[in-house]
N, CA, C and O of each residue as an XYZ file, in Angstrom:
728
protein
N       1.973    178.695     68.340
C       1.545    178.287     69.666
C       0.372    179.150     70.109
O       0.297    180.337     69.792
N      -0.531    178.536     70.841
C      -1.689    179.242     71.368
C      -1.503    179.468     72.854
O      -1.009    178.592     73.564
N      -1.891    180.625     73.321
C      -1.798    180.954     74.737
C      -3.000    181.768     75.166
O      -4.005    181.837     74.459
N      -2.888    182.376     76.319
C      -3.970    183.188     76.863
C      -3.408    184.538     77.260
O      -2.426    184.625     77.996
N      -4.043    185.587     76.763
C      -3.722    186.941     77.205
C      -4.374    187.095     78.579
O      -5.572    186.857     78.726
N      -3.596    187.488     79.577
C      -4.113    187.547     80.941
C      -3.726    188.853     81.604
O      -2.743    189.499     81.239
N      -4.519    189.217     82.577
C      -4.252    190.409     83.375
C      -3.917    189.966     84.795
O      -4.631    189.156     85.386
N      -2.835    190.498     85.331
C      -2.462    190.176     86.707
C      -3.386    190.957     87.630
O      -3.443    192.186     87.577
N      -4.103    190.234     88.471
C      -5.038    190.865     89.398
C      -4.408    191.090     90.772
O      -4.700    192.073     91.452
N      -3.538    190.157     91.164
C      -2.948    190.261     92.496
C      -1.704    189.384     92.546
O      -1.658    188.325     91.920
N      -0.708    189.823     93.284
C       0.422    188.948     93.566
C       0.859    189.169     94.996
O       0.856    190.285     95.515
N       1.237    188.055     95.616
C       1.590    188.067     97.027
C       2.890    187.292     97.199
O       3.037    186.183     96.685
N       3.829    187.885     97.925
C       5.066    187.178     98.237
C       4.793    186.284     99.443
O       4.339    186.746    100.490
N       5.077    185.002     99.274
C       4.802    184.021    100.315
C       6.007    183.923    101.257
O       7.115    184.312    100.888
N       5.796    183.406    102.467
C       6.882    183.295    103.445
C       8.063    182.437    102.957
O       9.196    182.651    103.387
N       7.811    181.485    102.079
C       8.884    180.605    101.611
C       9.596    181.172    100.377
O      10.215    180.427     99.616
N       9.505    182.482    100.185
C      10.160    183.190     99.077
C       9.592    182.860     97.692
O      10.274    183.062     96.687
N       8.384    182.367     97.627
C       7.734    182.166     96.337
C       6.683    183.253     96.169
O       6.344    183.962     97.116
N       6.180    183.368     94.963
C       5.140    184.362     94.681
C       3.850    183.639     94.324
O       3.868    182.639     93.606
N       2.758    184.137     94.816
C       1.440    183.628     94.443
C       0.806    184.713     93.583
O       0.662    185.856     94.019
N       0.428    184.348     92.356
C      -0.090    185.322     91.411
C      -1.501    184.922     91.001
O      -1.743    183.777     90.621
N      -2.430    185.867     91.079
C      -3.803    185.662     90.623
C      -3.947    186.393     89.298
O      -3.758    187.607     89.224
N      -4.285    185.640     88.247
C      -4.456    186.239     86.928
C      -5.851    185.948     86.410
O      -6.477    184.959     86.790
N      -6.326    186.818     85.542
C      -7.608    186.613     84.878
C      -7.343    186.498     83.384
O      -6.799    187.411     82.763
N      -7.738    185.353     82.814
C      -7.584    185.154     81.381
C      -8.547    186.061     80.632
O      -9.730    186.123     80.968
N      -8.056    186.759     79.629
C      -8.889    187.690     78.878
C      -9.317    187.131     77.527
O     -10.481    187.237     77.139
N      -8.352    186.529     76.808
C      -8.676    186.045     75.470
C      -7.609    185.073     74.997
O      -6.478    185.088     75.482
N      -7.979    184.232     74.049
C      -7.006    183.341     73.411
C      -6.156    184.166     72.452
O      -6.622    185.123     71.834
N      -4.893    183.759     72.350
C      -4.000    184.443     71.423
C      -3.126    183.425     70.696
O      -2.769    182.379     71.238
N      -2.794    183.762     69.460
C      -1.779    183.029     68.707
C      -0.481    183.800     68.931
O      -0.411    185.004     68.682
N       0.540    183.094     69.402
C       1.803    183.745     69.706
C       2.686    183.815     68.470
O       2.735    182.888     67.662
N       3.377    184.933     68.347
C       4.354    185.099     67.277
C       5.721    184.686     67.770
O       5.849    183.801     68.616
N       6.732    185.324     67.243
C       8.104    185.020     67.640
C       8.347    185.500     69.065
O       7.978    186.618     69.423
N       8.968    184.650     69.873
C       9.280    184.980     71.255
C      10.735    185.437     71.322
O      11.628    184.783     70.782
N      10.963    186.571     71.993
C      12.328    187.071     72.124
C      12.566    187.543     73.553
O      11.627    187.856     74.285
N      13.848    187.589     73.935
C      14.236    187.978     75.283
C      14.926    189.329     75.242
O      15.745    189.595     74.363
N      14.586    190.187     76.209
C      15.207    191.500     76.319
C      15.326    191.834     77.800
O      14.320    191.873     78.509
N      16.523    192.068     78.264
C      16.775    192.406     79.668
C      16.147    191.383     80.628
O      15.469    191.762     81.583
N      16.374    190.104     80.375
C      15.900    188.994     81.215
C      14.372    188.879     81.262
O      13.824    188.239     82.159
N      13.683    189.504     80.289
C      12.232    189.374     80.174
C      11.908    188.815     78.794
O      12.614    189.082     77.821
N      10.843    188.045     78.722
C      10.421    187.481     77.449
C       9.264    188.296     76.878
O       8.376    188.735     77.610
N       9.287    188.490     75.570
C       8.259    189.246     74.860
C       7.829    188.454     73.631
O       8.564    187.598     73.139
N       6.635    188.751     73.147
C       6.160    188.129     71.914
C       5.116    189.024     71.268
O       4.466    189.833     71.929
N       4.976    188.860     69.978
C       3.839    189.452     69.289
C       2.709    188.439     69.411
O       2.955    187.239     69.535
N       1.492    188.914     69.379
C       0.369    187.982     69.459
C      -0.810    188.534     68.674
O      -0.895    189.723     68.367
N      -1.715    187.613     68.365
C      -2.951    187.995     67.683
C      -4.102    187.317     68.414
O      -4.141    186.093     68.541
N      -5.042    188.137     68.893
C      -6.189    187.575     69.602
C      -7.098    186.844     68.614
O      -7.203    187.224     67.448
N      -7.751    185.789     69.102
C      -8.722    185.092     68.260
C      -9.799    184.437     69.118
O      -9.562    184.092     70.276
N     -10.959    184.275     68.549
C     -12.074    183.573     69.174
C     -12.326    182.311     68.370
O     -12.346    182.369     67.140
N     -12.518    181.172     69.025
C     -12.864    179.969     68.268
C     -14.167    180.176     67.492
O     -15.074    180.871     67.950
N     -14.240    179.574     66.339
C     -15.439    179.706     65.514
C     -16.537    178.778     66.018
O     -16.277    177.821     66.748
N     -17.754    179.075     65.618
C     -18.911    178.236     65.942
C     -19.589    177.888     64.626
O     -20.053    178.769     63.903
N     -19.642    176.587     64.321
C     -20.276    176.152     63.072
C     -21.794    176.181     63.179
O     -22.479    176.585     62.240
N     -22.322    175.748     64.335
C     -23.768    175.641     64.495
C     -24.133    176.106     65.905
O     -23.830    175.429     66.888
N     -24.780    177.257     65.994
C     -25.108    177.868     67.286
C     -26.007    176.958     68.121
O     -25.793    176.819     69.326
N     -27.013    176.337     67.496
C     -27.910    175.443     68.240
C     -27.162    174.216     68.756
O     -27.393    173.773     69.881
N     -26.275    173.673     67.944
C     -25.501    172.511     68.371
C     -24.593    172.879     69.544
O     -24.454    172.099     70.486
N     -23.984    174.041     69.495
C     -23.119    174.473     70.593
C     -23.926    174.634     71.873
O     -23.449    174.275     72.950
N     -25.140    175.168     71.775
C     -25.986    175.310     72.961
C     -26.352    173.938     73.525
O     -26.345    173.742     74.741
N     -26.668    172.996     72.650
C     -26.966    171.630     73.091
C     -25.734    170.995     73.730
O     -25.843    170.320     74.754
N     -24.573    171.207     73.135
C     -23.326    170.675     73.683
C     -23.003    171.307     75.042
O     -22.492    170.638     75.941
N     -23.307    172.597     75.179
C     -23.085    173.275     76.464
C     -23.944    172.634     77.554
O     -23.459    172.361     78.652
N     -25.218    172.396     77.247
C     -26.116    171.788     78.235
C     -25.680    170.365     78.582
O     -25.707    169.969     79.747
N     -25.283    169.608     77.576
C     -24.832    168.236     77.796
C     -23.531    168.225     78.604
O     -23.346    167.381     79.480
N     -22.642    169.157     78.306
C     -21.388    169.261     79.050
C     -21.665    169.587     80.513
O     -21.022    169.029     81.402
N     -22.610    170.479     80.772
C     -22.977    170.800     82.150
C     -23.497    169.553     82.864
O     -23.138    169.295     84.013
N     -24.333    168.792     82.185
C     -24.873    167.555     82.760
C     -23.742    166.573     83.114
O     -23.723    166.012     84.210
N     -22.813    166.374     82.190
C     -21.684    165.464     82.419
C     -20.758    166.015     83.506
O     -20.240    165.259     84.328
N     -20.553    167.326     83.505
C     -19.696    167.960     84.508
C     -20.276    167.743     85.905
O     -19.543    167.444     86.848
N     -21.597    167.896     86.034
C     -22.256    167.671     87.323
C     -22.158    166.200     87.732
O     -21.953    165.897     88.907
N     -22.302    165.293     86.776
C     -22.173    163.864     87.074
C     -20.744    163.570     87.524
O     -20.525    162.843     88.493
N     -19.776    164.142     86.808
C     -18.364    163.978     87.180
C     -18.150    164.473     88.607
O     -17.455    163.830     89.394
N     -18.744    165.607     88.936
C     -18.600    166.173     90.276
C     -19.259    165.332     91.349
O     -18.781    165.283     92.482
N     -20.367    164.659     91.000
C     -21.039    163.818     91.994
C     -20.220    162.571     92.320
O     -20.339    162.022     93.415
N     -19.402    162.127     91.392
C     -18.545    160.957     91.611
C     -17.211    161.391     92.216
O     -16.567    160.619     92.926
N     -16.799    162.629     91.932
C     -15.518    163.157     92.375
C     -15.770    164.097     93.553
O     -16.384    165.151     93.389
N     -15.304    163.722     94.713
C     -15.570    164.519     95.920
C     -14.586    165.653     96.129
O     -14.570    166.253     97.204
N     -13.761    165.968     95.136
C     -12.721    166.975     95.303
C     -13.127    168.358     94.785
O     -12.317    169.285     94.810
N     -14.350    168.504     94.325
C     -14.788    169.769     93.738
C     -15.849    170.390     94.644
O     -16.792    169.720     95.065
N     -15.681    171.674     94.936
C     -16.636    172.338     95.832
C     -17.958    172.595     95.101
O     -17.968    172.795     93.886
N     -19.054    172.591     95.832
C     -20.378    172.829     95.237
C     -20.491    174.187     94.537
O     -21.278    174.341     93.603
N     -19.705    175.170     94.989
C     -19.754    176.497     94.386
C     -19.344    176.466     92.915
O     -19.819    177.271     92.115
N     -18.462    175.535     92.566
C     -18.009    175.416     91.172
C     -19.197    175.087     90.275
O     -19.304    175.621     89.171
N     -20.080    174.222     90.733
C     -21.226    173.814     89.921
C     -22.276    174.919     89.848
O     -22.946    175.087     88.829
N     -22.408    175.656     90.921
C     -23.330    176.801     90.914
C     -22.846    177.837     89.902
O     -23.634    178.380     89.128
N     -21.547    178.102     89.919
C     -20.971    179.065     88.975
C     -21.126    178.570     87.541
O     -21.495    179.341     86.655
N     -20.849    177.299     87.310
C     -20.959    176.736     85.954
C     -22.368    176.901     85.408
O     -22.548    177.262     84.245
N     -23.367    176.637     86.242
C     -24.770    176.766     85.804
C     -25.113    178.198     85.413
O     -25.957    178.423     84.546
N     -24.466    179.156     86.046
C     -24.793    180.565     85.825
C     -24.156    181.134     84.560
O     -24.554    182.206     84.105
N     -23.180    180.443     83.986
C     -22.483    180.975     82.807
C     -23.254    180.607     81.546
O     -23.382    179.432     81.202
N     -23.756    181.612     80.873
C     -24.555    181.394     79.658
C     -23.713    181.418     78.384
O     -23.986    180.667     77.448
N     -22.700    182.269     78.343
C     -21.902    182.437     77.122
C     -21.057    181.180     76.893
O     -20.248    180.822     77.748
N     -21.235    180.500     75.744
C     -20.597    179.199     75.508
C     -19.072    179.184     75.662
O     -18.529    178.255     76.259
N     -18.380    180.188     75.138
C     -16.918    180.187     75.223
C     -16.448    180.330     76.663
O     -15.540    179.624     77.101
N     -17.064    181.235     77.385
C     -16.712    181.431     78.795
C     -17.016    180.178     79.606
O     -16.229    179.783     80.466
N     -18.164    179.554     79.330
C     -18.551    178.313     80.001
C     -17.523    177.215     79.723
O     -17.087    176.514     80.636
N     -17.143    177.078     78.457
C     -16.165    176.073     78.052
C     -14.851    176.275     78.814
O     -14.301    175.327     79.373
N     -14.359    177.500     78.831
C     -13.105    177.804     79.510
C     -13.191    177.497     81.003
O     -12.234    176.994     81.592
N     -14.329    177.797     81.610
C     -14.531    177.532     83.034
C     -14.487    176.033     83.315
O     -13.829    175.589     84.256
N     -15.185    175.264     82.499
C     -15.221    173.808     82.686
C     -13.813    173.231     82.564
O     -13.370    172.478     83.431
N     -13.120    173.581     81.498
C     -11.766    173.056     81.269
C     -10.838    173.463     82.419
O     -10.008    172.671     82.864
N     -10.984    174.693     82.891
C     -10.152    175.163     83.991
C     -10.376    174.413     85.286
O      -9.501    174.408     86.152
N     -11.521    173.782     85.440
C     -11.846    173.068     86.679
C     -11.705    171.554     86.575
O     -11.933    170.844     87.554
N     -11.336    171.059     85.414
C     -11.116    169.620     85.265
C      -9.729    169.247     85.759
O      -8.781    170.016     85.601
N      -9.611    168.076     86.352
C      -8.327    167.571     86.815
C      -7.713    166.724     85.702
O      -7.642    165.498     85.797
N      -7.274    167.404     84.651
C      -6.631    166.724     83.523
C      -5.251    167.326     83.347
O      -4.968    168.415     83.846
N      -4.389    166.603     82.631
C      -3.022    167.097     82.505
C      -2.955    168.320     81.581
O      -3.857    168.571     80.782
N      -1.878    169.052     81.717
C      -1.693    170.320     81.014
C      -1.689    170.117     79.501
O      -2.117    171.000     78.757
N      -1.208    168.964     79.041
C      -1.180    168.682     77.605
C      -2.598    168.640     77.034
O      -2.852    169.176     75.956
N      -3.514    168.005     77.756
C      -4.911    167.964     77.314
C      -5.530    169.361     77.339
O      -6.270    169.731     76.427
N      -5.231    170.129     78.373
C      -5.774    171.488     78.458
C      -5.255    172.347     77.307
O      -6.001    173.133     76.722
N      -3.974    172.191     76.988
C      -3.391    172.959     75.885
C      -4.058    172.575     74.560
O      -4.349    173.437     73.731
N      -4.294    171.282     74.370
C      -4.954    170.823     73.144
C      -6.350    171.444     73.017
O      -6.754    171.849     71.927
N      -7.076    171.518     74.120
C      -8.409    172.124     74.103
C      -8.322    173.631     73.851
O      -9.160    174.193     73.146
N      -7.316    174.278     74.422
C      -7.110    175.711     74.220
C      -6.837    176.024     72.751
O      -7.283    177.050     72.237
N      -6.105    175.142     72.081
C      -5.717    175.367     70.691
C      -6.833    175.064     69.693
O      -6.730    175.436     68.524
N      -7.895    174.398     70.136
C      -8.982    174.052     69.203
C      -9.638    175.330     68.684
O     -10.055    176.186     69.464
N      -9.723    175.447     67.379
C     -10.240    176.672     66.758
C     -11.735    176.647     66.495
O     -12.301    177.658     66.077
N     -12.392    175.502     66.732
C     -13.837    175.395     66.534
C     -14.475    174.954     67.846
O     -14.149    173.889     68.370
N     -15.377    175.765     68.373
C     -15.986    175.488     69.667
C     -16.811    174.205     69.648
O     -16.851    173.484     70.645
N     -17.470    173.910     68.528
C     -18.256    172.684     68.406
C     -17.368    171.463     68.679
O     -17.721    170.582     69.464
N     -16.218    171.436     68.017
C     -15.277    170.317     68.156
C     -14.704    170.288     69.570
O     -14.546    169.216     70.153
N     -14.393    171.463     70.123
C     -13.825    171.540     71.469
C     -14.793    170.959     72.504
O     -14.373    170.216     73.391
N     -16.080    171.289     72.397
C     -17.075    170.737     73.321
C     -17.140    169.217     73.198
O     -17.236    168.517     74.206
N     -17.089    168.708     71.979
C     -17.102    167.254     71.789
C     -15.892    166.598     72.453
O     -16.011    165.525     73.046
N     -14.733    167.241     72.355
C     -13.526    166.708     72.993
C     -13.670    166.701     74.520
O     -13.244    165.754     75.181
N     -14.264    167.746     75.070
C     -14.476    167.810     76.522
C     -15.451    166.714     76.961
O     -15.272    166.108     78.017
N     -16.468    166.466     76.159
C     -17.415    165.399     76.502
C     -16.737    164.033     76.522
O     -17.041    163.198     77.373
N     -15.830    163.809     75.595
C     -15.072    162.551     75.583
C     -14.235    162.442     76.858
O     -14.196    161.391     77.498
N     -13.572    163.531     77.216
C     -12.742    163.543     78.430
C     -13.600    163.310     79.670
O     -13.242    162.504     80.529
N     -14.729    164.010     79.769
C     -15.619    163.849     80.926
C     -16.145    162.420     81.029
O     -16.199    161.851     82.119
N     -16.530    161.845     79.897
C     -17.041    160.468     79.890
C     -15.977    159.515     80.413
O     -16.261    158.637     81.228
N     -14.762    159.693     79.943
C     -13.661    158.824     80.385
C     -13.380    159.024     81.874
O     -13.193    158.051     82.605
N     -13.351    160.267     82.322
C     -13.088    160.552     83.732
C     -14.184    159.972     84.632
O     -13.896    159.431     85.699
N     -15.437    160.090     84.196
C     -16.556    159.520     84.961
C     -16.396    158.009     85.052
O     -16.537    157.432     86.130
N     -16.100    157.367     83.922
C     -15.910    155.908     83.908
C     -14.777    155.496     84.846
O     -14.923    154.554     85.625
N     -13.632    156.212     84.770
C     -12.497    155.889     85.636
C     -12.849    156.056     87.116
O     -12.493    155.214     87.941
N     -13.541    157.132     87.444
C     -13.921    157.367     88.841
C     -14.904    156.317     89.342
O     -14.810    155.873     90.487
N     -15.847    155.918     88.491
C     -16.818    154.887     88.889
C     -16.132    153.542     89.080
O     -16.471    152.804     90.005
N     -15.176    153.210     88.224
C     -14.420    151.959     88.373
C     -13.606    152.001     89.665
O     -13.582    151.029     90.419
N     -12.944    153.123     89.916
C     -12.154    153.265     91.140
C     -13.044    153.152     92.375
O     -12.658    152.535     93.368
N     -14.218    153.739     92.316
C     -15.160    153.668     93.436
C     -15.609    152.225     93.663
O     -15.708    151.774     94.804
N     -15.878    151.512     92.587
C     -16.303    150.104     92.673
C     -15.186    149.253     93.290
O     -15.441    148.420     94.160
N     -13.956    149.469     92.835
C     -12.809    148.730     93.380
C     -12.652    149.037     94.865
O     -12.431    148.133     95.670
N     -12.764    150.306     95.223
C     -12.642    150.724     96.616
C     -13.705    150.052     97.489
O     -13.415    149.617     98.604
N     -14.932    149.970     96.978
C     -16.014    149.325     97.721
C     -15.733    147.824     97.892
O     -15.998    147.257     98.952
N     -15.193    147.186     96.842
C     -14.863    145.763     96.931
C     -13.764    145.535     97.966
O     -13.828    144.590     98.754
N     -12.754    146.407     97.959
C     -11.666    146.289     98.924
C     -12.197    146.484    100.335
O     -11.845    145.732    101.244
N     -13.043    147.492    100.523
C     -13.619    147.759    101.847
C     -14.444    146.564    102.314
O     -14.376    146.173    103.479
N     -15.220    145.989    101.405
C     -16.045    144.828    101.741
C     -15.156    143.659    102.170
O     -15.471    142.968    103.139
N     -14.053    143.432    101.459
C     -13.128    142.348    101.801
C     -12.455    142.605    103.143
O     -12.306    141.690    103.952
N     -12.047    143.854    103.379
C     -11.426    144.204    104.655
C     -12.423    144.008    105.786
O     -12.076    143.455    106.830
N     -13.663    144.457    105.588
C     -14.701    144.278    106.602
C     -14.923    142.799    106.893
O     -15.071    142.410    108.051
N     -14.947    141.977    105.855
C     -15.147    140.537    106.003
C     -13.986    139.937    106.797
O     -14.198    139.137    107.709
N     -12.752    140.330    106.444
C     -11.575    139.824    107.155
C     -11.581    140.249    108.615
O     -11.244    139.459    109.497
N     -11.967    141.505    108.873
C     -12.034    141.986    110.253
C     -13.097    141.230    111.042
O     -12.887    140.891    112.207
N     -14.232    140.968    110.409
C     -15.318    140.235    111.066
C     -14.864    138.816    111.395
O     -15.108    138.320    112.495
N     -14.195    138.159    110.429
C     -13.693    136.807    110.663
C     -12.698    136.793    111.821
O     -12.762    135.920    112.686
N     -11.789    137.750    111.838
C     -10.800    137.837    112.907
C     -11.490    138.027    114.258
O     -11.148    137.359    115.233
N     -12.453    138.932    114.309
C     -13.184    139.218    115.542
C     -13.911    137.967    116.036
O     -13.870    137.652    117.225
N     -14.575    137.253    115.120
C     -15.304    136.047    115.505
C     -14.350    134.948    115.984
O     -14.662    134.230    116.934
N     -13.185    134.813    115.328
C     -12.194    133.823    115.756
C     -11.688    134.148    117.162
O     -11.524    133.255    117.993
N     -11.443    135.436    117.420
C     -10.985    135.837    118.748
C     -12.063    135.579    119.799
O     -11.760    135.160    120.916
N     -13.316    135.831    119.439
C     -14.419    135.548    120.359
C     -14.500    134.044    120.645
O     -14.694    133.622    121.785
N     -14.347    133.253    119.587
C     -14.397    131.807    119.730
C     -13.270    131.318    120.649
O     -13.490    130.458    121.502
N     -12.069    131.866    120.473
C     -10.940    131.508    121.339
C     -11.259    131.849    122.794
O     -11.002    131.059    123.702
N     -11.827    133.046    122.997
C     -12.156    133.478    124.353
C     -13.218    132.570    124.970
O     -13.138    132.247    126.155
N     -14.202    132.158    124.187
C     -15.260    131.268    124.682
C     -14.666    129.911    125.044
O     -14.981    129.361    126.099
N     -13.799    129.360    124.171
C     -13.162    128.061    124.438
C     -12.322    128.140    125.700
O     -12.332    127.224    126.523
N     -11.600    129.235    125.848
C     -10.759    129.419    127.022
C     -11.627    129.474    128.277
O     -11.297    128.876    129.301
N     -12.732    130.196    128.182
C     -13.660    130.330    129.297
C     -14.272    128.980    129.653
O     -14.405    128.632    130.827
N     -14.646    128.220    128.610
C     -15.236    126.912    128.846
C     -14.234    125.944    129.466
O     -14.561    125.188    130.381
N     -13.002    125.983    128.947
C     -11.990    125.079    129.514
C     -11.662    125.484    130.945
O     -11.385    124.615    131.771
N     -11.684    126.756    131.262
C     -11.460    127.221    132.632
C     -12.618    126.774    133.514
O     -12.412    126.428    134.677
N     -13.815    126.777    132.982
C     -14.999    126.335    133.720
C     -14.941    124.853    133.994
O     -15.352    124.410    135.067
N     -14.434    124.062    133.041
C     -14.310    122.619    133.222
C     -13.335    122.306    134.357
O     -13.589    121.395    135.146
N     -12.233    123.037    134.455
C     -11.261    122.827    135.517
C     -11.860    123.115    136.879
O     -11.672    122.351    137.826
N     -12.585    124.223    136.973
C     -13.187    124.569    138.265
C     -14.268    123.569    138.644
O     -14.477    123.322    139.832
N     -14.970    122.980    137.659
C     -16.004    121.993    137.899
C     -15.371    120.681    138.367
O     -15.908    120.015    139.252
N     -14.240    120.311    137.780
C     -13.582    119.056    138.146
C     -12.948    119.154    139.540
O     -12.773    118.131    140.202
N     -12.610    120.334    139.987
C     -12.044    120.502    141.321
C     -13.093    120.265    142.391
O     -12.748    119.867    143.504
N     -14.354    120.496    142.094
C     -15.409    120.351    143.073
C     -15.655    118.899    143.218
O     -16.516    118.494    143.999
């Protein structure tokens, strides 16, 4: 199993008796045998860095990933602008990759699969596939939302015009009665 060696930076006990823990990931690790001692879990581990087959290709993939990440963010309104500023500032490919994956709204299984990838070239390609799919899904959802809004607006307009027409007919029929009385 692959995991992350992390350092606890801060922990805060919350009012609802839960703990909020801030950790900083330091490095990827391959976990050895996990054992329990005095209600704590321990394991042996070996740190590792994903390999890079082609440095130029990884740099190109990093730039392309940034482009797709920014496009994803422009369609997804749930990400703060500071995330994109930070992403642009990260030059080191592995750190950049980890940052991007950490900020994607994908399930934990996908994140674990990306964490376990031992070749950075392949990992970047997998992230690009995920980003492309997420962008497509968000654009389709946005299109559907716009169609629904357009239909609702049309229905509201029709209702408003029908009510106006009823009011005009009522006014006209009331006017006819007052005219016939004279």
